[in-house]
KELUM-83536 format. One line per field, with one value per atom (N, C-alpha, C, O): y, x, z; residue number from 1. Coordinates in pm, whole numbers. Atoms other than C-alpha are relative to their C-alpha. Layout:
<sites>
py	c(Y | ...)
px	c(X | ...)
pz	c(Z | ...)
num	c(NUM | ...)
</sites>
This chain:
<sites>
py	c(-70 | 1091 | 70 | 5 | -78 | 1369 | -13 | 20 | 23 | 1282 | 91 | 123 | -60 | 1474 | 123 | 112 | -132 | 1839 | 40 | 41 | -56 | 1966 | 145 | 169 | -142 | 2350 | 63 | 53 | -78 | 2557 | 122 | 167 | -111 | 2860 | 125 | 182 | -129 | 3161 | 12 | -60 | -23 | 3299 | -84 | -59 | 83 | 3040 | 26 | 58 | -32 | 3085 | 146 | 200 | -152 | 3451 | 43 | -36 | -53 | 3678 | 8 | -3 | -12 | 3721 | -107 | -86 | 108 | 3396 | 5 | -79 | 0 | 3500 | -3 | 28 | 16 | 3442 | 124 | 232 | -89 | 3639 | -60 | -174 | 52 | 3604 | -45 | -15 | 33 | 3456 | 110 | 113 | -119 | 3791 | 74 | 132 | -67 | 3945 | -67 | -4 | 78 | 3658 | 6 | -23 | 2 | 3702 | -80 | -60 | 73 | 3448 | 90 | 196 | -83 | 3579 | -8 | -103 | -5 | 3690 | -126 | -158 | 129 | 3368 | -119 | -224 | 125 | 3122 | -93 | -213 | 83 | 2994 | -69 | -187 | 52 | 2946 | -101 | -199 | 87 | 2779 | -135 | -237 | 131 | 2510 | -64 | -187 | 68 | 2467 | -76 | -177 | 70 | 2383 | -132 | -225 | 140 | 2108 | -94 | -210 | 90 | 1970 | -49 | -166 | 56 | 1964 | -110 | -179 | 103 | 1727 | -122 | -213 | 109 | 1497 | -8 | -117 | -13 | 1609 | 53 | 166 | -35 | 1621 | 112 | 107 | -111 | 1953 | 25 | 47 | 7 | 1967 | 117 | 140 | -92 | 2244 | -74 | -167 | 69 | 2144 | 119 | 187 | -110 | 2396 | -9 | -81 | -15 | 2486 | 115 | 218 | -110 | 2715 | 6 | -34 | -4 | 2778 | 88 | 80 | -106 | 3052 | -80 | -28 | 85 | 2768 | -24 | 3 | 44 | 2648 | 138 | 133 | -127 | 3017 | 43 | 121 | -38 | 3053 | 120 | 177 | -116 | 3329 | -54 | 28 | 48 | 3100 | -135 | -226 | 131 | 2832 | -92 | -58 | 107 | 2513 | -22 | -21 | 22 | 2449 | 124 | 108 | -128 | 2816 | 4 | 43 | -12 | 2789 | -109 | -84 | 101 | 2463 | 35 | 5 | -49 | 2600 | 109 | 111 | -104 | 2903 | -53 | 5 | 61 | 2681 | -75 | -70 | 76 | 2465 | 98 | 67 | -110 | 2789 | 45 | 62 | -50 | 2901 | -113 | -84 | 110 | 2560 | -123 | -215 | 121 | 2300 | -114 | -94 | 116 | 1945 | -38 | -93 | 44 | 1892 | 84 | 143 | -66 | 2049 | -75 | -133 | 65 | 1907 | 111 | 173 | -107 | 2139 | -37 | -109 | 17 | 2125 | 125 | 234 | -105 | 2343 | 39 | 130 | -2 | 2303 | 111 | 151 | -66 | 2520 | -89 | -208 | 91 | 2384 | -56 | -150 | 49 | 2343 | -122 | -187 | 116 | 2086 | -129 | -131 | 126 | 1723 | -61 | -173 | 68 | 1666 | -65 | -48 | 65 | 1458 | 71 | 30 | -44 | 1684 | 140 | 181 | -123 | 2019 | -9 | -70 | 14 | 2054 | 64 | 167 | 105 | 1935 | -143 | -238 | 141 | 1639 | -60 | 16 | 67 | 1381 | -27 | -87 | 35 | 1365 | 37 | -36 | -30 | 1555 | -69 | -84 | 96 | 1335 | -135 | -198 | 124 | 1034 | 8 | -86 | -17 | 1181 | -9 | -72 | 9 | 1227 | -141 | -184 | 140 | 874 | -87 | -175 | 64 | 752 | 12 | -76 | -47 | 937 | -27 | -58 | 20 | 902 | -92 | -115 | 99 | 657 | 74 | 104 | -69 | 829 | -53 | -111 | 37 | 758 | 131 | 233 | -125 | 1013 | 25 | 141 | -9 | 948 | 75 | 125 | -68 | 1087 | 126 | 172 | -119 | 1387 | 118 | 98 | -127 | 1752 | 78 | 90 | -106 | 1986 | 134 | 152 | -133 | 2349 | 90 | 98 | -91 | 2596 | 99 | 93 | -116 | 2908 | -30 | 43 | 22 | 2756 | -121 | -235 | 113 | 2554 | -77 | -200 | 54 | 2484 | -101 | -196 | 92 | 2325 | -79 | -202 | 58 | 2265 | -90 | -202 | 57 | 2160 | -116 | -221 | 108 | 1957 | -116 | -230 | 105 | 1757 | -69 | -192 | 56 | 1713 | -96 | -211 | 80 | 1580 | -120 | -224 | 111 | 1358 | -110 | -229 | 94 | 1199 | -49 | -123 | 29 | 1165 | 48 | -21 | -73 | 1402 | 114 | 187 | -118 | 1656 | 130 | 155 | -136 | 2002 | 111 | 125 | -122 | 2312 | 127 | 165 | -106 | 2607 | 130 | 157 | -125 | 2945 | 117 | 117 | -122 | 3283 | 95 | 211 | -101 | 3445 | -38 | -148 | 33 | 3461 | 23 | 132 | -3 | 3374 | 20 | -25 | -19 | 3482 | -89 | -57 | 88 | 3196 | -39 | -21 | 26 | 3078 | -158 | -237 | 140 | 2745 | -56 | -179 | 43 | 2716 | -77 | -163 | 63 | 2611 | -153 | -225 | 131 | 2283 | -64 | 1 | 79 | 2010 | -92 | -189 | 73 | 1878 | -73 | -26 | 95 | 1596 | 30 | 0 | -4 | 1688 | 118 | 109 | -132 | 2057 | 85 | 102 | -82 | 2281 | 134 | 151 | -142 | 2664 | 59 | 38 | -68 | 2860 | 130 | 153 | -138 | 3217 | 15 | 88 | -24 | 3173 | -131 | -224 | 121 | 2923 | -21 | -133 | 7 | 3010 | -67 | -161 | 72 | 2914 | -135 | -223 | 143 | 2607 | -86 | -194 | 80 | 2495 | -22 | -131 | 12 | 2561 | -104 | -187 | 89 | 2367 | -146 | -231 | 124 | 2067 | -43 | -155 | 38 | 2082 | -34 | -134 | 21 | 2092 | -127 | -193 | 116 | 1805 | -114 | -206 | 90 | 1603 | -154 | -244 | 139 | 1289 | -48 | -161 | 29 | 1295 | -115 | -157)
px	c(-125 | 583 | -18 | -40 | 13 | 565 | 132 | 239 | -119 | 804 | -3 | 99 | 13 | 662 | -102 | -212 | 89 | 518 | -15 | 79 | 38 | 337 | -42 | -114 | 37 | 307 | -47 | 21 | 43 | 99 | 69 | 134 | -80 | 249 | -75 | -51 | 54 | 28 | -94 | -190 | 82 | -99 | 51 | 17 | -59 | 86 | 158 | 207 | -139 | 454 | 19 | 105 | -7 | 404 | -128 | -218 | 124 | 149 | -123 | -128 | 128 | -208 | -109 | -230 | 100 | -363 | -30 | -104 | 34 | -369 | 140 | 246 | -135 | -108 | 92 | 46 | -102 | 206 | 114 | 155 | -97 | 464 | 127 | 138 | -123 | 806 | 76 | 135 | -80 | 966 | -61 | 15 | 63 | 710 | -15 | -27 | 37 | 660 | 123 | 238 | -107 | 852 | -56 | -171 | 56 | 823 | -13 | 49 | 20 | 713 | 143 | 221 | -131 | 1010 | -3 | -102 | -7 | 1123 | -29 | 7 | 39 | 991 | 119 | 110 | -118 | 1331 | 59 | 96 | -62 | 1462 | -96 | -49 | 92 | 1132 | 0 | -15 | 2 | 1146 | 124 | 133 | -127 | 1511 | 9 | 77 | -2 | 1445 | -65 | -28 | 61 | 1208 | 93 | 106 | -98 | 1465 | 110 | 150 | -103 | 1729 | -45 | 40 | 66 | 1494 | -33 | -104 | 34 | 1480 | -141 | -189 | 129 | 1141 | -4 | 38 | 14 | 1075 | -96 | -208 | 95 | 927 | -17 | 79 | 34 | 746 | -102 | -188 | 89 | 562 | -115 | -93 | 121 | 196 | -88 | -137 | 71 | 20 | -62 | -19 | 69 | -236 | 58 | 69 | -54 | -86 | -64 | -4 | 76 | -353 | 74 | 46 | -59 | -128 | 88 | 119 | -79 | 87 | -91 | -57 | 90 | -210 | -46 | -73 | 43 | -302 | 123 | 104 | -118 | 70 | 69 | 159 | -66 | 160 | 118 | 184 | -100 | 405 | 48 | -27 | -69 | 656 | 18 | 67 | -4 | 632 | 142 | 165 | -142 | 1007 | 57 | 130 | -43 | 1082 | -60 | 5 | 69 | 816 | 64 | 88 | -54 | 956 | 155 | 200 | -136 | 1308 | -3 | 83 | 9 | 1201 | -45 | -5 | 39 | 1035 | 120 | 143 | -117 | 1344 | 115 | 198 | -92 | 1545 | -24 | 70 | 43 | 1360 | 9 | -16 | -23 | 1425 | -89 | -62 | 83 | 1158 | 92 | 180 | -78 | 1294 | -57 | 15 | 51 | 1057 | -128 | -178 | 132 | 747 | -94 | -60 | 116 | 415 | -106 | -170 | 83 | 217 | -113 | -87 | 116 | -129 | 10 | -8 | 3 | -95 | -143 | -155 | 128 | -464 | -100 | -74 | 104 | -769 | -91 | -88 | 82 | -1026 | -120 | -191 | 114 | -1273 | 48 | -31 | -41 | -1049 | -20 | -35 | 37 | -1104 | 140 | 171 | -122 | -762 | -21 | -125 | 11 | -694 | 83 | 91 | -100 | -446 | -38 | 32 | 40 | -630 | -44 | -147 | 44 | -646 | -155 | -189 | -15 | -863 | 2 | -3 | -7 | -845 | 133 | 224 | -103 | -592 | 129 | 224 | -99 | -363 | 152 | 248 | -131 | -74 | 55 | 177 | -40 | -61 | 41 | 138 | -32 | -71 | 143 | 223 | -126 | 221 | 116 | 218 | -101 | 419 | 19 | 131 | -20 | 350 | 79 | 156 | -82 | 488 | 149 | 228 | -138 | 805 | 71 | 190 | -67 | 858 | -78 | -198 | 71 | 788 | -30 | 59 | 43 | 578 | -147 | -211 | 141 | 244 | -76 | -17 | 82 | -41 | -14 | -19 | 13 | -75 | 116 | 108 | -118 | 272 | 37 | 152 | -19 | 223 | -87 | -186 | 75 | 94 | -12 | 85 | 27 | -54 | -15 | -107 | 15 | 0 | -61 | -6 | 66 | -230 | -89 | -132 | 84 | -439 | -151 | -242 | 131 | -741 | -71 | -23 | 89 | -1017 | -52 | -59 | 65 | -1170 | 99 | 56 | -81 | -856 | 93 | 91 | -108 | -575 | -55 | -6 | 50 | -780 | -97 | -100 | 78 | -1038 | 81 | 40 | -96 | -749 | 58 | 68 | -59 | -589 | -102 | -69 | 119 | -930 | -26 | -44 | 38 | -996 | 112 | 85 | -124 | -637 | 36 | 133 | -48 | -634 | 127 | 207 | -134 | -345 | -33 | -128 | 24 | -321 | 9 | 107 | -3 | -404 | 20 | -48 | -37 | -249 | -43 | 20 | 55 | -452 | 60 | 60 | -70 | -272 | -101 | -176 | 95 | -458 | 53 | 12 | -59 | -263 | -67 | -118 | 56 | -383 | -146 | -196 | 140 | -745 | -77 | -35 | 87 | -1023 | -125 | -204 | 113 | -1275 | -52 | 13 | 74 | -1521 | 24 | -3 | -10 | -1436 | -127 | -137 | 133 | -1796 | -62 | -148 | 55 | -1867 | 59 | 18 | -63 | -1652 | -1 | 2 | -16 | -1642 | 112 | 110 | -125 | -1300 | 35 | 9 | -34 | -1174 | 138 | 167 | -143 | -807 | 69 | 169 | -59 | -729 | 40 | -36 | -49 | -516 | 13 | 75 | -13 | -545 | 139 | 177 | -124 | -217 | 2 | -60 | -21 | -116 | 48 | -6 | -61 | 112 | 91 | 91 | -85 | 360 | 113 | 157 | -108 | 628 | -55 | 6 | 66 | 401 | -47 | -43 | 28 | 280 | 127 | 124 | -126 | 650 | 35 | 78 | -36 | 707 | -93 | -45 | 96 | 383 | 46 | 45 | -52 | 522 | 121 | 130 | -121 | 864 | -42 | 9 | 51 | 685 | -78 | -70 | 99 | 430 | 41 | -39 | -35 | 620 | -3 | -5 | -11 | 627 | -146 | -162 | 137 | 241 | -52 | -167)
pz	c(33 | 2053 | -144 | -246 | 122 | 1789 | -74 | -23 | 91 | 1492 | -126 | -186 | 125 | 1204 | 11 | 65 | -10 | 1172 | -153 | -232 | 130 | 858 | 35 | 132 | -30 | 839 | -128 | -229 | 100 | 613 | -29 | 65 | 23 | 443 | 32 | 138 | -2 | 390 | 133 | 161 | -129 | 722 | 109 | 224 | -114 | 918 | 9 | 117 | -10 | 833 | -9 | 60 | 21 | 723 | -69 | -97 | 79 | 547 | 89 | 212 | -67 | 611 | -42 | -37 | 44 | 486 | -154 | -206 | 142 | 120 | -72 | -17 | 76 | -147 | -16 | -52 | 32 | -171 | -87 | -65 | 78 | -431 | 82 | 201 | -77 | -339 | 36 | 144 | -42 | -353 | 104 | 181 | -99 | -131 | 139 | 244 | -128 | 124 | 93 | 59 | -131 | 465 | 103 | 143 | -111 | 733 | 122 | 129 | -135 | 1083 | 67 | 54 | -89 | 1311 | 85 | 150 | -98 | 1490 | -64 | -11 | 64 | 1248 | -38 | -15 | 28 | 1127 | 118 | 111 | -120 | 1475 | 63 | 120 | -55 | 1584 | -66 | 1 | 68 | 1320 | 13 | 16 | -22 | 1364 | 139 | 154 | -119 | 1725 | 1 | 72 | 17 | 1616 | -73 | -34 | 71 | 1365 | 92 | 89 | -101 | 1644 | 84 | 139 | -78 | 1823 | -90 | -48 | 93 | 1516 | -42 | -72 | 47 | 1422 | -152 | -177 | 141 | 1040 | -18 | 34 | 11 | 934 | -147 | -221 | 148 | 596 | -25 | 60 | 43 | 421 | -64 | -141 | 60 | 328 | -27 | 63 | 51 | 116 | -119 | -209 | 122 | -137 | -72 | -5 | 80 | -414 | -133 | -232 | 125 | -677 | -114 | -233 | 94 | -834 | -84 | -191 | 89 | -981 | -127 | -242 | 108 | -1179 | -89 | -209 | 83 | -1283 | -80 | -173 | 74 | -1410 | 57 | -4 | -69 | -1162 | 88 | 151 | -90 | -975 | -51 | -88 | 53 | -1078 | 119 | 227 | -113 | -879 | 61 | 182 | -58 | -857 | 66 | 164 | -75 | -758 | 133 | 230 | -127 | -491 | 104 | 222 | -94 | -353 | 42 | 152 | -38 | -354 | 107 | 196 | -101 | -154 | 132 | 233 | -122 | 112 | 57 | 178 | -51 | 142 | 50 | 135 | -34 | 164 | 150 | 227 | -131 | 477 | 109 | 226 | -96 | 648 | -9 | 69 | 4 | 556 | -58 | -142 | 43 | 512 | -138 | -222 | 128 | 224 | -23 | 73 | 33 | 53 | -75 | -177 | 62 | -40 | -33 | 52 | 48 | -260 | -93 | -189 | 98 | -432 | -83 | -30 | 85 | -732 | -73 | -155 | 77 | -837 | 78 | 191 | -47 | -777 | 75 | 47 | -71 | -536 | -93 | -58 | 84 | -825 | -100 | -169 | 83 | -1005 | 81 | 203 | -59 | -946 | 43 | 3 | -46 | -778 | 126 | 189 | -143 | -467 | 98 | 214 | -93 | -319 | 66 | 158 | -42 | -254 | 153 | 181 | -139 | 134 | 1 | -56 | -93 | 299 | -48 | 30 | 51 | 69 | 42 | 77 | -64 | 174 | -80 | -29 | 97 | -132 | 43 | 20 | -42 | 18 | 98 | 98 | -101 | 319 | -59 | -18 | 65 | 94 | -71 | -68 | 56 | -98 | 100 | 72 | -106 | 225 | 45 | 73 | -43 | 322 | -99 | -60 | 100 | -3 | 4 | -30 | 5 | 44 | 137 | 142 | -133 | 433 | 84 | 68 | -91 | 703 | 135 | 215 | -114 | 970 | 33 | -54 | -45 | 1163 | 7 | 43 | -15 | 1152 | 143 | 182 | -148 | 1524 | 77 | 189 | -58 | 1571 | -77 | -79 | 82 | 1346 | 39 | 109 | -29 | 1374 | -127 | -201 | 103 | 1119 | 65 | 145 | -39 | 1193 | -102 | -212 | 100 | 1015 | 46 | 161 | -35 | 1014 | -41 | -3 | 60 | 842 | 60 | 58 | -41 | 997 | -116 | -107 | 116 | 660 | -84 | -149 | 79 | 508 | 99 | 105 | -85 | 770 | 107 | 122 | -110 | 1064 | -44 | 20 | 39 | 865 | -51 | -29 | 46 | 701 | 116 | 117 | -125 | 1049 | 57 | 88 | -59 | 1179 | -62 | 1 | 93 | 890 | 5 | -4 | 1 | 908 | 139 | 158 | -143 | 1287 | 29 | 91 | -40 | 1315 | 75 | 44 | -82 | 1579 | -71 | -140 | 67 | 1454 | 102 | 203 | -76 | 1595 | -77 | -176 | 73 | 1489 | 42 | 162 | -35 | 1480 | -37 | -135 | 16 | 1521 | -94 | -91 | 104 | 1245 | -140 | -157 | 134 | 885 | -12 | 16 | 35 | 791 | 138 | 245 | -115 | 1028 | -34 | -122 | 12 | 1056 | 135 | 238 | -139 | 1328 | 10 | -81 | -32 | 1489 | 24 | 16 | -29 | 1572 | -122 | -106 | 123 | 1209 | -12 | -103 | 18 | 1265 | 136 | 241 | -134 | 1527 | -13 | -88 | 8 | 1587 | 130 | 240 | -113 | 1812 | 52 | 168 | -32 | 1816 | -42 | -114 | 40 | 1778 | 115 | 211 | -111 | 1998 | -51 | -156 | 50 | 1966 | 56 | 171 | -28 | 1966 | -70 | -174 | 60 | 1900 | -141 | -225 | 114 | 1622 | -23 | 58 | 30 | 1458 | 101 | 125 | -100 | 1720 | 122 | 174 | -124 | 2012 | -35 | 52 | 37 | 1816 | 14 | 74 | -19 | 1790 | 132 | 167 | -147 | 2152 | 61 | 139 | -52 | 2234 | -32 | 58 | 42 | 2035 | 77 | 127 | -97 | 2218 | 126 | 178 | -148 | 2554 | 5 | 108 | -14 | 2467 | -94 | -115 | 107 | 2211 | 40 | -45 | -48 | 2426 | 35 | 80 | -37 | 2479 | -86 | -71)
num	c(1 | 1 | 1 | 1 | 2 | 2 | 2 | 2 | 3 | 3 | 3 | 3 | 4 | 4 | 4 | 4 | 5 | 5 | 5 | 5 | 6 | 6 | 6 | 6 | 7 | 7 | 7 | 7 | 8 | 8 | 8 | 8 | 9 | 9 | 9 | 9 | 10 | 10 | 10 | 10 | 11 | 11 | 11 | 11 | 12 | 12 | 12 | 12 | 13 | 13 | 13 | 13 | 14 | 14 | 14 | 14 | 15 | 15 | 15 | 15 | 16 | 16 | 16 | 16 | 17 | 17 | 17 | 17 | 18 | 18 | 18 | 18 | 19 | 19 | 19 | 19 | 20 | 20 | 20 | 20 | 21 | 21 | 21 | 21 | 22 | 22 | 22 | 22 | 23 | 23 | 23 | 23 | 24 | 24 | 24 | 24 | 25 | 25 | 25 | 25 | 26 | 26 | 26 | 26 | 27 | 27 | 27 | 27 | 28 | 28 | 28 | 28 | 29 | 29 | 29 | 29 | 30 | 30 | 30 | 30 | 31 | 31 | 31 | 31 | 32 | 32 | 32 | 32 | 33 | 33 | 33 | 33 | 34 | 34 | 34 | 34 | 35 | 35 | 35 | 35 | 36 | 36 | 36 | 36 | 37 | 37 | 37 | 37 | 38 | 38 | 38 | 38 | 39 | 39 | 39 | 39 | 40 | 40 | 40 | 40 | 41 | 41 | 41 | 41 | 42 | 42 | 42 | 42 | 43 | 43 | 43 | 43 | 44 | 44 | 44 | 44 | 45 | 45 | 45 | 45 | 46 | 46 | 46 | 46 | 47 | 47 | 47 | 47 | 48 | 48 | 48 | 48 | 49 | 49 | 49 | 49 | 50 | 50 | 50 | 50 | 51 | 51 | 51 | 51 | 52 | 52 | 52 | 52 | 53 | 53 | 53 | 53 | 54 | 54 | 54 | 54 | 55 | 55 | 55 | 55 | 56 | 56 | 56 | 56 | 57 | 57 | 57 | 57 | 58 | 58 | 58 | 58 | 59 | 59 | 59 | 59 | 60 | 60 | 60 | 60 | 61 | 61 | 61 | 61 | 62 | 62 | 62 | 62 | 63 | 63 | 63 | 63 | 64 | 64 | 64 | 64 | 65 | 65 | 65 | 65 | 66 | 66 | 66 | 66 | 67 | 67 | 67 | 67 | 68 | 68 | 68 | 68 | 69 | 69 | 69 | 69 | 70 | 70 | 70 | 70 | 71 | 71 | 71 | 71 | 72 | 72 | 72 | 72 | 73 | 73 | 73 | 73 | 74 | 74 | 74 | 74 | 75 | 75 | 75 | 75 | 76 | 76 | 76 | 76 | 77 | 77 | 77 | 77 | 78 | 78 | 78 | 78 | 79 | 79 | 79 | 79 | 80 | 80 | 80 | 80 | 81 | 81 | 81 | 81 | 82 | 82 | 82 | 82 | 83 | 83 | 83 | 83 | 84 | 84 | 84 | 84 | 85 | 85 | 85 | 85 | 86 | 86 | 86 | 86 | 87 | 87 | 87 | 87 | 88 | 88 | 88 | 88 | 89 | 89 | 89 | 89 | 90 | 90 | 90 | 90 | 91 | 91 | 91 | 91 | 92 | 92 | 92 | 92 | 93 | 93 | 93 | 93 | 94 | 94 | 94 | 94 | 95 | 95 | 95 | 95 | 96 | 96 | 96 | 96 | 97 | 97 | 97 | 97 | 98 | 98 | 98 | 98 | 99 | 99 | 99 | 99 | 100 | 100 | 100 | 100 | 101 | 101 | 101 | 101 | 102 | 102 | 102 | 102 | 103 | 103 | 103 | 103 | 104 | 104 | 104 | 104 | 105 | 105 | 105 | 105 | 106 | 106 | 106 | 106 | 107 | 107 | 107 | 107 | 108 | 108 | 108 | 108 | 109 | 109 | 109 | 109 | 110 | 110 | 110 | 110 | 111 | 111 | 111 | 111 | 112 | 112 | 112 | 112 | 113 | 113 | 113 | 113 | 114 | 114 | 114 | 114 | 115 | 115 | 115 | 115 | 116 | 116 | 116 | 116 | 117 | 117 | 117 | 117 | 118 | 118 | 118 | 118 | 119 | 119 | 119 | 119 | 120 | 120 | 120 | 120 | 121 | 121 | 121 | 121 | 122 | 122 | 122 | 122 | 123 | 123 | 123 | 123 | 124 | 124 | 124 | 124 | 125 | 125 | 125 | 125 | 126 | 126 | 126 | 126 | 127 | 127 | 127 | 127 | 128 | 128 | 128 | 128 | 129 | 129 | 129 | 129 | 130 | 130 | 130 | 130 | 131 | 131 | 131 | 131 | 132 | 132 | 132 | 132 | 133 | 133 | 133 | 133 | 134 | 134 | 134 | 134 | 135 | 135 | 135 | 135 | 136 | 136 | 136 | 136 | 137 | 137 | 137 | 137 | 138 | 138 | 138 | 138 | 139 | 139 | 139 | 139 | 140 | 140 | 140 | 140 | 141 | 141 | 141 | 141 | 142 | 142 | 142 | 142 | 143 | 143 | 143 | 143 | 144 | 144 | 144 | 144 | 145 | 145 | 145 | 145 | 146 | 146 | 146 | 146 | 147 | 147 | 147 | 147 | 148 | 148 | 148 | 148 | 149 | 149 | 149 | 149 | 150 | 150 | 150 | 150 | 151 | 151 | 151 | 151 | 152 | 152 | 152 | 152 | 153 | 153 | 153 | 153 | 154 | 154 | 154 | 154 | 155 | 155 | 155 | 155 | 156 | 156 | 156 | 156 | 157 | 157 | 157 | 157 | 158 | 158 | 158 | 158 | 159 | 159 | 159 | 159 | 160 | 160 | 160 | 160 | 161 | 161 | 161 | 161 | 162 | 162 | 162 | 162 | 163 | 163 | 163 | 163 | 164 | 164 | 164 | 164 | 165 | 165 | 165 | 165 | 166 | 166 | 166 | 166 | 167 | 167 | 167 | 167 | 168 | 168 | 168 | 168 | 169 | 169 | 169 | 169 | 170 | 170 | 170 | 170)
</sites>
C-alpha cells in the first residue's frame, strides 16, 4: 500500500531539470490536480530536492519552502548544499529520507520517489528500497549506466501520479 510520495522539483514538477528561480518556475499543466488526487486518497506528498542555489546565495531557503507548499506539497525536504560539500543530504545520499523519517511515520516499502534523474532520484530510491518512478521530462540520462531493482518508467509526473493511484495497493 503506497502511503508516501516524494517528488523532485526541477525537471519533474516543472522546468527542464535545471534550476529556475521561484519567480520563473511553473509546474507542468495538471501537476496541482495530480498531487491533489493523491492527497485525497490520504497519500502524503513531499517535495524532495537538491537546491544548490541556496548555498550560492541566489535562493532563500524559507522562500523556496513556501513556494513549494503553495503549489500543494504537504512538506518540503531540501538539500541546500553543493554536491562537493560533505553533507549527508545531497541526493542520492540518504539524509533527506532520514529527515523525513524523523518527522513522519512511514515505511520505505510503502513509499515512492518520483524524479527525472537516474543519478540522484533513482539511485536514492534504489538504495533506500523505495519504489522509483522515473519521468521522461527534465534531464536526459541513460538508464544503461545504472542497474535498478525497483524503477518504473513513466512519461511525466501526471502519469506517475496516475500510476500510483492505479497501483497503490500493490
